[in-house]
C-alpha positions in Angstrom: -55.3 -61.2 -36.8 -52.0 -61.7 -38.7 -50.0 -58.5 -39.0 -48.3 -57.9 -42.4 -45.0 -56.1 -42.1 -44.8 -54.2 -45.4 -41.7 -52.7 -46.9 -43.5 -50.7 -49.5 -43.2 -47.0 -48.9 -46.8 -46.2 -50.0 -48.2 -48.7 -47.5 -46.0 -47.6 -44.7 -47.0 -43.9 -45.2 -50.8 -44.7 -45.5 -50.8 -47.0 -42.5 -49.1 -44.5 -40.2 -50.6 -45.2 -36.7 -53.7 -46.9 -38.3 -55.2 -49.5 -36.0 -52.9 -48.7 -33.1 -55.7 -47.7 -30.7 -56.1 -50.6 -28.1 -58.7 -48.9 -25.9 -61.6 -48.4 -28.4 -60.2 -49.8 -31.6 -60.3 -46.5 -33.4 -59.0 -46.7 -37.0 -57.2 -43.4 -36.7 -55.5 -43.1 -33.4 -56.6 -40.3 -31.0 -54.8 -37.0 -30.4 -53.1 -37.0 -27.0 -53.0 -33.3 -26.0 -52.2 -33.9 -22.4 -49.0 -32.1 -21.3 -48.4 -34.6 -18.4 -49.2 -38.2 -17.3 -49.7 -39.8 -14.0 -47.1 -42.1 -12.3 -48.3 -45.6 -11.5 -46.7 -45.2 -8.0 -44.0 -43.2 -6.3 -40.8 -43.3 -8.5 -42.6 -45.4 -11.1 -43.2 -43.4 -14.2 -45.2 -44.9 -17.0 -44.0 -44.9 -20.6 -44.9 -41.2 -20.8 -44.6 -38.7 -18.0 -44.2 -35.2 -19.6 -45.1 -34.4 -23.2 -41.8 -32.6 -24.0 -40.1 -35.9 -23.2 -42.5 -38.2 -25.0 -45.9 -38.1 -26.5 -47.9 -41.0 -28.1 -49.1 -38.8 -31.0 -45.6 -37.5 -31.8 -44.2 -41.1 -31.5 -46.5 -42.4 -34.2 -45.0 -39.8 -36.6 -41.5 -40.5 -35.5 -41.9 -44.3 -35.9 -43.5 -44.0 -39.3 -40.8 -41.7 -40.6 -38.0 -44.0 -39.2 -39.7 -47.0 -41.1 -39.8 -44.9 -44.3 -36.2 -43.9 -44.0 -35.2 -47.4 -42.9 -33.7 -46.0 -39.7 -33.4 -47.1 -36.0 -35.6 -44.3 -34.7 -36.8 -40.7 -35.2 -37.2 -37.5 -33.3 -39.9 -35.0 -34.3 -39.0 -31.3 -33.7 -40.9 -28.1 -33.7 -39.3 -26.8 -36.9 -37.0 -27.8 -39.7 -34.4 -25.4 -38.3 -34.6 -27.1 -34.9 -34.0 -30.5 -36.5 -30.8 -29.1 -37.9 -29.9 -27.6 -34.5 -30.5 -30.9 -32.9 -28.1 -32.7 -35.2 -25.5 -30.1 -34.4 -25.5 -31.1 -30.8 -23.1 -33.9 -31.7 -20.4 -31.2 -32.3 -18.1 -29.5 -29.8 -15.9 -26.4 -29.9 -13.0 -27.1 -32.2 -14.8 -29.7 -34.3 -15.0 -29.1 -38.0 -18.3 -29.2 -39.8 -18.1 -29.4 -43.6 -21.1 -28.0 -45.4 -22.1 -27.3 -49.0 -21.5 -23.8 -50.3 -25.0 -23.8 -52.0 -27.1 -24.9 -49.1 -30.3 -23.5 -47.9 -30.0 -20.0 -46.7 -31.4 -20.7 -43.2 -28.9 -23.5 -42.9 -26.0 -21.3 -44.0 -27.1 -18.6 -41.5 -27.3 -21.0 -38.5 -24.0 -22.7 -39.3 -22.2 -19.4 -39.7 -23.7 -17.8 -36.6 -22.9 -20.8 -34.4 -19.4 -20.9 -35.8 -18.9 -17.3 -35.1 -19.8 -18.0 -31.4 -17.2 -20.8 -31.3 -19.6 -23.7 -31.1 -17.6 -25.4 -33.9 -15.6 -24.6 -37.0 -17.2 -24.4 -40.4 -16.0 -24.8 -44.0 -18.4 -24.3 -46.9 -17.1 -26.1 -50.0 -18.3 -27.3 -53.4 -18.9 -31.0 -52.6 -18.5 -31.9 -56.3 -15.0 -30.4 -56.3 -12.6 -33.3 -55.9 -9.6 -31.1 -54.9 -11.7 -29.2 -52.3 -12.7 -32.5 -50.7 -9.1 -33.7 -50.7 -8.0 -30.5 -48.9 -10.8 -30.6 -46.3 -10.1 -34.2 -45.4 -6.7 -33.1 -44.3 -8.4 -30.9 -41.6 -10.0 -34.0 -39.8 -13.6 -33.0 -40.0 -16.1 -34.3 -37.4 -19.3 -33.8 -39.4 -20.3 -33.8 -43.1 -23.5 -32.0 -44.0 -25.0 -33.0 -47.3 -27.9 -31.3 -49.1 -28.9 -33.1 -52.3 -30.7 -31.8 -54.4 -29.4 -28.5 -53.1 -31.6 -25.4 -52.4 -32.1 -23.6 -54.8 -29.8 -24.7 -57.6 -30.7 -28.5 -57.4 -27.1 -29.6 -57.5 -26.6 -33.3 -56.9 -23.8 -35.0 -55.1 -23.1 -38.7 -54.7 -24.1 -39.6 -51.2 -22.5 -43.0 -51.2 -19.2 -41.7 -52.7 -19.0 -38.8 -50.2 -19.8 -41.0 -47.2 -17.1 -43.4 -48.4 -14.5 -40.6 -48.8 -15.2 -39.1 -45.4 -15.1 -42.4 -43.6 -16.7 -44.1 -40.5 -15.2 -41.5 -38.0 -17.1 -38.6 -39.6 -20.8 -38.1 -38.8 -22.6 -37.9 -42.1 -25.9 -35.9 -42.1 -28.2 -35.6 -45.2 -31.0 -33.0 -45.5 -33.6 -35.0 -47.4 -36.3 -32.3 -47.5 -36.5 -31.8 -51.2 -37.2 -35.4 -52.0 -38.7 -37.0 -48.9 -38.2 -40.7 -48.1 -40.4 -41.6 -51.0 -37.7 -40.6 -53.6 -34.5 -41.0 -51.5 -33.3 -42.9 -48.5 -29.9 -41.6 -47.5 -29.4 -44.0 -44.6 -29.3 -46.8 -47.1 -26.5 -44.9 -48.9 -24.2 -44.5 -46.0 -25.6 -41.6 -43.9 -25.8 -41.6 -40.2 -28.5 -39.1 -39.8 -31.3 -37.7 -42.1 -32.8 -34.3 -41.4 -36.2 -33.2 -42.7 -38.2 -30.0 -42.7 -41.6 -31.9 -42.3 -43.2 -28.5 -43.2 -42.6 -29.4 -46.7 -43.6 -32.7 -48.6 -44.1 -34.8 -45.5 -47.0 -32.6 -44.2 -47.7 -31.3 -47.7 -50.5 -28.8 -47.0 -48.5 -25.7 -45.8 -50.3 -25.5 -42.5 -47.8 -27.0 -40.0 -44.2 -26.2 -39.3 -42.0 -29.0 -38.1 -38.9 -31.1 -38.5 -37.4 -34.6 -38.0 -34.2 -36.3 -37.4 -33.8 -40.0 -38.2 -30.9 -42.0 -37.0 -29.3 -45.1 -38.4 -28.4 -46.6 -35.0 -30.2 -46.9 -31.7 -27.3 -45.2 -30.0 -27.6 -42.1 -32.2 -31.4 -42.1 -31.8 -30.9 -42.1 -28.0 -28.6 -39.2 -28.2 -30.9 -37.2 -30.5 -33.9 -38.0 -28.1 -31.9 -36.9 -25.1 -30.9 -33.6 -26.7 -34.3 -32.8 -28.1 -35.8 -33.2 -24.6 -33.0 -31.3 -23.0 -33.3 -28.4 -25.5 -37.1 -28.5 -25.4 -37.5 -28.5 -29.2 -39.8 -31.4 -29.6 -43.0 -30.8 -31.7 -46.4 -30.3 -30.3 -48.9 -33.2 -30.3 -51.4 -31.3 -32.5 -48.7 -30.4 -35.1 -47.6 -34.1 -35.1 -51.2 -35.2 -35.6 -51.6 -32.9 -38.6 -48.3 -34.0 -40.1 -49.1 -37.7 -39.7 -52.4 -37.0 -41.5 -50.4 -35.4 -44.3 -47.9 -38.2 -44.3 -50.6 -40.7 -45.3 -51.1 -39.2 -48.6 -47.4 -38.6 -49.3 -46.8 -41.1 -51.9 -49.8 -40.3 -54.1 -49.1 -36.6 -53.8 -45.5 -37.1 -54.9 -46.6 -39.0 -58.0 -48.8 -36.0 -59.0 -46.1 -33.4 -58.2 -43.7 -35.3 -60.4 -46.1 -35.7 -63.2 -46.9 -32.0 -63.2 -43.2 -31.1 -63.0 -42.3 -33.1 -66.1 -44.8 -31.0 -68.2 -43.7 -27.7 -66.7 -40.0 -28.5 -67.4 -40.9 -29.3 -71.0 -42.7 -26.0 -71.3 -39.9 -24.0 -69.8 -37.4 -25.6 -72.2 -39.4 -24.2 -75.0 -40.0 -20.6 -73.8 -37.6 -17.9 -75.2 -37.7 -15.9 -71.9 -36.0 -18.8 -70.0 -32.2 -18.5 -70.0 -31.3 -21.7 -68.0 -33.1 -24.5 -66.2 -31.9 -26.3 -63.1 -33.6 -29.7 -62.9 -31.9 -33.1 -62.1 -34.3 -34.9 -64.4 -32.8 -33.3 -67.5 -30.1 -35.4 -69.1 -28.1 -32.2 -69.6 -27.9 -31.7 -65.8 -24.3 -32.2 -64.7 -25.1 -35.0 -62.2 -28.2 -36.4 -63.8 -26.6 -39.9 -63.8 -26.0 -39.6 -60.0 -29.5 -38.5 -59.3 -30.8 -41.4 -61.5 -28.7 -43.9 -59.5 -29.5 -42.7 -55.9 -33.1 -41.3 -56.3 -36.4 -43.0 -57.3 -37.6 -39.8 -58.8 -36.3 -36.4 -59.7 -38.4 -34.3 -57.4 -40.9 -31.5 -58.0 -38.6 -28.5 -57.6 -37.4 -26.5 -60.6 -35.1 -23.5 -60.7 -34.5 -21.4 -63.7 -32.8 -18.2 -64.8 -34.9 -15.6 -66.5 -33.6 -13.4 -69.3 -33.4 -9.9 -68.2 -33.0 -8.1 -64.9 -34.9 -7.8 -61.6 -37.5 -5.6 -63.4 -38.3 -8.6 -65.6 -38.5 -10.8 -62.6 -41.1 -8.5 -61.1 -43.1 -8.5 -64.3 -43.2 -12.3 -64.2 -44.3 -12.7 -60.6 -46.7 -9.8 -60.7 -48.6 -11.4 -63.7 -49.1 -14.9 -62.1 -52.5 -15.9 -60.5 -52.0 -19.6 -59.7 -48.4 -19.6 -58.6 -48.1 -17.8 -55.2 -45.0 -15.7 -54.5 -44.0 -17.3 -51.2 -41.3 -19.1 -49.4 -41.3 -22.8 -48.4 -42.2 -25.7 -50.8 -43.7 -29.1 -51.0 -47.3 -28.2 -50.5 -50.2 -29.2 -52.7 -50.2 -25.6 -54.0 -47.7 -24.2 -56.6 -45.2 -21.6 -55.4 -42.7 -19.3 -56.9 -39.8 -17.9 -55.0 -37.0 -15.4 -55.7 -34.1 -16.9 -53.6 -31.8 -13.9 -53.6 -34.3 -11.8 -51.7 -36.3 -14.5 -50.0 -35.0 -17.9 -48.9 -31.3 -16.8 -49.2 -31.6 -13.2 -48.2 -29.6 -13.9 -45.0 -26.6 -15.2 -47.2 -24.1 -12.4 -47.9 -24.1 -11.4 -51.6 -20.6 -12.5 -52.2 -21.6 -16.0 -51.0 -24.7 -15.9 -53.0 -22.7 -15.2 -56.1 -20.1 -18.0 -55.2 -23.0 -20.4 -54.9 -24.5 -19.3 -58.3 -27.5 -17.4 -56.9 -28.2 -14.2 -58.9 -31.1 -11.8 -59.3 -32.7 -13.5 -62.2 -32.9 -16.9 -60.5 -36.3 -18.1 -59.7 -37.4 -21.3 -57.8 -40.7 -23.2 -58.5 -42.4 -25.6 -56.1 -44.8 -27.5 -58.4 -48.1 -28.3 -56.8 -50.8 -30.9 -57.8 -53.1 -28.5 -59.6 -54.1 -29.2 -63.2 -50.8 -28.9 -65.1 -52.4 -27.1 -68.0 -53.5 -24.4 -65.7 -50.0 -24.2 -64.3 -48.4 -23.9 -67.7 -50.9 -21.3 -68.8 -50.2 -19.2 -65.7 -46.4 -19.4 -66.3 -46.9 -18.6 -70.0 -48.7 -15.4 -69.2 -46.1 -14.3 -66.7 -43.1 -15.2 -69.0 -44.8 -13.5 -72.0 -45.2 -10.4 -70.0 -41.6 -10.5 -68.8 -40.4 -11.1 -72.4 -42.6 -8.1 -73.7 -41.0 -6.0 -71.0 -37.6 -7.1 -72.1 -38.2 -6.2 -75.7 -39.6 -2.8 -74.6 -36.4 -2.2 -72.6 -34.2 -3.0 -75.6 -36.3 -0.7 -77.9 -36.2 2.1 -75.3 -32.4 1.7 -74.9 -31.8 1.9 -78.6 -34.1 4.8 -79.0 -32.1 6.7 -76.3 -29.0 6.5 -78.6 -26.8 4.3 -76.5 -24.3 2.5 -78.7 -25.3 -1.2 -79.2 -21.9 -2.4 -78.3 -22.6 -1.2 -74.7 -25.3 -3.8 -74.5 -22.8 -6.6 -75.0 -22.6 -8.9 -72.0 -26.0 -8.0 -70.8 -28.9 -10.4 -70.7 -31.1 -8.2 -73.1 -30.3 -10.2 -76.2 
């Protein structure tokens, strides 16, 4: 039978491992749970000898993601954080890592903690600040960490331009979790490594924790594979099996995520309880033009600032029935998150403020439910929050506090 090598992302995702079983011709390849494999003879290991080092089920996922990202090879890890840790093995004490000041809270914590132990040096900068980049280049950095769109403010940086500015001698790593390879392929834009939390869109069903590192060269892939085995952070076969099953519907899920997101953004723009919206798909977004250039879609994550204070945030989240208050993202179900106390709780308050994360910031992961139900749910929560806000103003005025003391607050 003639084999068709497709370059289409949707076909690659759907066909992950399909038809690869040579023993019985199973359409969906079997799950290899074995922890070890026999040697063919003394000192003659087969392709697989121990599952930490290599596993057929895990390799199907790794190869499929490498094809989607257009890379040389992939490594599947037990968690998204272990994927980040794996990439950091390319650094030595004294090397400088340059990271975004508004990155994911877990990433910030890991970088800061390892830097405190002397594993490497770290500088968090605004990667859209030309002067900050010029200054950090004088420090001869070893690795550049890019997160675009950023978590949770959905800031966009130009991957191609940043990679050009930092040059060939700097290892460029892009966290592509928020978009997946369906909407962005950083290796094609100049990156050396791409990192994913496969827990999110790639698996898409909030029932598996995992990560992936995709390399742009065989040499980098070999290094990542060696360190993953050495550290013992490779993913289990069963988790890899489930993630591959999720991967097969990635493209069709992403399309529904995005379609719903467009409607939710339109609704949020019209609601008086919403102070500000962070979404790269809006033409008012600072780097909308960059997102449009390097992405094939604007994603299904929305952050917004709510008018009022933390009490109004509580009113909103406590009056939702479809959006679940939970961390993580990218599943078929819709989630709402309060970054300051959830995903970024490990980030010191001063650094939260510097990054633009405040107590009235909320992050939405838009699922694939009926969008009318999602909007109706948000409307109830936002209306309740707005009513609470009005009641606060009335109570404040009734207390006799001069109105001028309210100036600068979010009450009006």
